[in-house]
C-alpha positions, 0 to 999 in steps of 0.5 A, a space after each residue: 688296190 691290184 698293183 703289178 702286171 703290164 700294165 705297171 711297166 710302160 708310159 702313160 700319156 694324155 691325148 687333147 683336142 680341146 675338146 669345145 662342149 655343147 654350151 660352152 666356148 672356145 676359152 672354156 676349153 682352152 682353160 679345160 686343157 691346161 686345167 687337165 695338163 697340171 694335173 696329168 703332170 702331178 698326176 705322173 703321165 708322160 706326155 701330154 700332145 695337142 691334136 691338129 685337126 680344121 673346121 670341125 666345132 668340137 674341137 679348140 686345138 687347130 692352132 696346134 703350136 700356139 696350144 702346144 705354149 699355153 699348156 707348156 708355159 703353164 706346165 713344168 715338167 711333163 712333156 708336151 707336143 702334138 699329136 700331130 703336126 698335119 705336115 702336109 698342110 704346111 712348110 717344112 721351115 714354119 714347123 722347123 721355125 714353130 718347134 724350135 722357138 717351143 724348144 727355147 722357151 722349154 727346153 727338152 719338153 717339146 715333142 713334135 708328132 707328124 702326120 701325113 693326113 689334112 686331118 680335115 674334110 677336103 674344102 678345109 683341106 684345100 684352103 689350108 694346102 692352097 697352090 701347093 696342092 699337097 696330099 701326103 704322097 711326098 710326105 717322106 721328102 718333106 719330112 727329109 726337107 724339115 729334118 734337114 732345116 733342124 740340121 742346117 742341111 739348107 740354104 734357108 736356115 731356120 731361126 730358131 730350128 737350126 741346130 735343135 733337137 726337138 724328138 720328132 714321132 711319125 704318128 699313123 692310122 695305117 702303115 705307110 707311117 709305121 714303115 717311114 718310121 721303120 726305115 728311119 728308125 723313129 718311135 711311131 705312134 698308132 691312132 688306135 682310137 680311130 683306126 683299130 682294125 689297122 692297130 695290129 698289121 701297122 704295129 707289127 711291120 714296125 717291129 719287123 722292119 726297123 732299122 736301129 738310127 742315131 735316135 733310137 737303137 729298138 723300135 719305140 711303139 704308142 698307142 693311142 686309145 681311147 680309154 675313159 674310166 669311171 668308178 662303176 663300169 656302168 658310168 663309165 659306158 655312160 661318159 662314151 656315150 658323148 663320144 660316141 654321138 661325136 662320132 655318130 655326127 661325123 657320120 650323118 656330115 653334121 659336125 656339133 660340139 662334143 655332147 653330153 652322155 645319154 643313157 643308152 645310144 639304141 635310139 640314136 643309131 641305126 644298125 648301119 650306124 652302129 656297124 661304123 662305129 663299131 670298125 672305128 671305135 671298137 678299140 675303145 676301153 671303157 669301164 670302171 678301175 678292174 674293166 680297164 685294167 684287164 682291157 690294158 693288160 690285152 692291149 699292151 701285150 698284144 702290140 708290144 707298145 712301150 706307150 699308152 696315149 689315153 684319149 676320153 671324148 668327156 662331156 663334163 671337164 670333172 669327170 673327164 679328170 676323174 677319168 685320168 685321174 683313176 686311169 693313173 692310179 691303176 697305172 701306178 703313176 703316181 709317186 708314193 709321199 716321203 715315208 708312205 708304203 705303196 702296197 
């Protein structure tokens, strides 16, 4: 396989939501998540993150800290974390305690990615946030409160949590968190898998305004992107229709589990719906290894990303494993066995 190039100079990671597939169960989803994490560790991925979403029949990772513990317990070296915890849904003290506990159990392997969106609809957000009525506008203040708990600067002590050095990442799909991450000198991860239109403006702002800190001397940018591989472009395009159908169900306000792939979407969507999907999923990188390599090279060059976090909404678990295996191979993630020579 062709080697070299920008693809081999960045880290690669996995973002998972423990997808619940049509005909499957939550238990199946959580078993598959751990199986994927174990393979990702073996294949050389940097980290494995779980995302907080609620009120969705296609996502089993809503109790994100619990699933992180499940994955970390079943692996040994890969970093495990949140992509992310939606901080306004929670008490800062509770998150400090949860991630302090995780870091104590799995030292040096836990990441805390934070977002300010609810990760759900308005009704579920109201149920989550209750009397606090938080809408994300005080996210900077809540972030500072969380960091103060970790630093032991609050009247109430976070135990576990106090004195814990869990890396904090800011996540975003617009320029708000990009600006805040730059101001605080924190690593920044952008949700290019569903907000590709804002990707370049947000990363340009982050790089331009970055202020060195005790955490980072230089900016560190991660791009989350839908990346789906198969042995051929045609098979990868077919696999990608599961995620397209899922997004279509959100547009129609009829969410369901992740559906099996179809041969063509043309009879399933209207022209308006097709346009809406393109606005949100248009950055997706889908194809065989050569096609994906070319697209990834352009993405890395354009964004100056230090790391790519691949998202793959694939119905069949074995096909999902194969997609991540092909990505690991084209990125040169796997270390050659002792005594072998890699071409």
